[in-house]
N, C-alpha and C positions, 0 to 999 in steps of 0.2 A: 774325775769321771774320763773313765779312759775312752780313749777315741779310735774309731773304723775305719778301715779307709778297703776300699774293693783293691783285692790281690790277687794275683793269675798264679796258679800250680799251675805247672806243667808234665804230663805224663805219654810215651809209650809204649805200643807191644807188641809183636806182631807174631803173627799167623801162618798152618804152612798153607796154609790151600784156602784159594779163593769159592771161598762158601759161608752162607749165611747164619749156618746156625753154628760155625768156627770166630769168622766175625764175631755174634752177641753177645759172646762166651766170657770172650779174650779182652769186649769191652767193658763188659761188664766189670769177670778180676780187674779190672786197671781202675777201674772210677770205683770200690770196694778199701783196693789197697788203699790208694790215694786218700778217698774218706778216714779212712781207718791210721792211718800212716798221719793224718792232719787234723786227727780227733774234728772233725764238723759233724756238722745239724747238718739236712735238708734245709734248714731255711736257709741255713747260709749263702749258699747258693745263692748266683749274678743270676750263670748266667754260661755256657762251654761250648767251645766251639772247637769239632772235629774234623781231621783230613783223615785223609790213607791214600791212598798212596797211586802210579793209577793200572797198578794188579790185582782192586779190589775193588768191585766192585756190585757181589751179590746180593747190598745190605745196609742200610745206615748204616753207623755204629751210634746217632743219638736213637736210634731203638734203645737196645739196651738203654741208656739214664730213664727211656719213658717207663720202659717196662719195672725197671725202680724204682717207678711213682714220681715219678721226676716230673709233674704235669702241668705246673706255670714254670716250667726253665725256661727260656728261649734257651735255644742249640742252633746251633748249621752247624752243617757238613762243607765241606768242598774236598777238591784235591789240590792234595800237595804236590809243589813241584815235580817235575824229572830231570831233576839233576841225575846227569848220567855215569855207575859207576854202586848208584848211593844203595844204601838199607830197602830192602824192598819186601814185599807185607806187612806194609807195617800203616799201623793207623797209634795217629798220634791229641793229641790232646791238649787244648787250655785251660780249665778251668778258675772262672773268674767269685771270690770272695771273698765277704764280708768277713771281719778278720780285725782283728785287733794285731794279732800276730806281728810281726816286720816280715821284710821281705826275708832275712834269713833267719830267722825260725823255721818254713814251709820250708815244708818234706815233699819235692817230686819223686816220682813215681817212675822206673822205667829195663823195664821188664820183658826175660828169655832177649832174645837178640836183639833187642831196643835198648841195653845195655848197652852200644858201645856209642851211642849218640851223643849223646850227658857223661862220660865219664869221671869230671871235677866235678860229680855234683854225687857219685855213688855216697856211700856210707866207710870212713874210717879209721 
């Protein structure tokens, strides 16, 4: 019998402007990439935490997940710690999934300027 665990999948993406439509579109792009790269079924998603840098307040990124049909998935939005000199206009996500995959098998997704956040996780 295969064992299942709750695992976290990280991701991040940047936007150019503090615009509701841009925040929703970027979040959707990131979520779709995470789902595709990890071959996820929405029923496997236990919860998701979204954070944004302080320069993004035009919309909740979780709204994109709701638009994608994540009606019953617990979602939470928060503001990222404001570390001086760090990447701005950034949306970060941690999706918790029920999976039989190991930590090493999961694919974390970093798009646009956010690729610089975790260069150690980029495909070789």
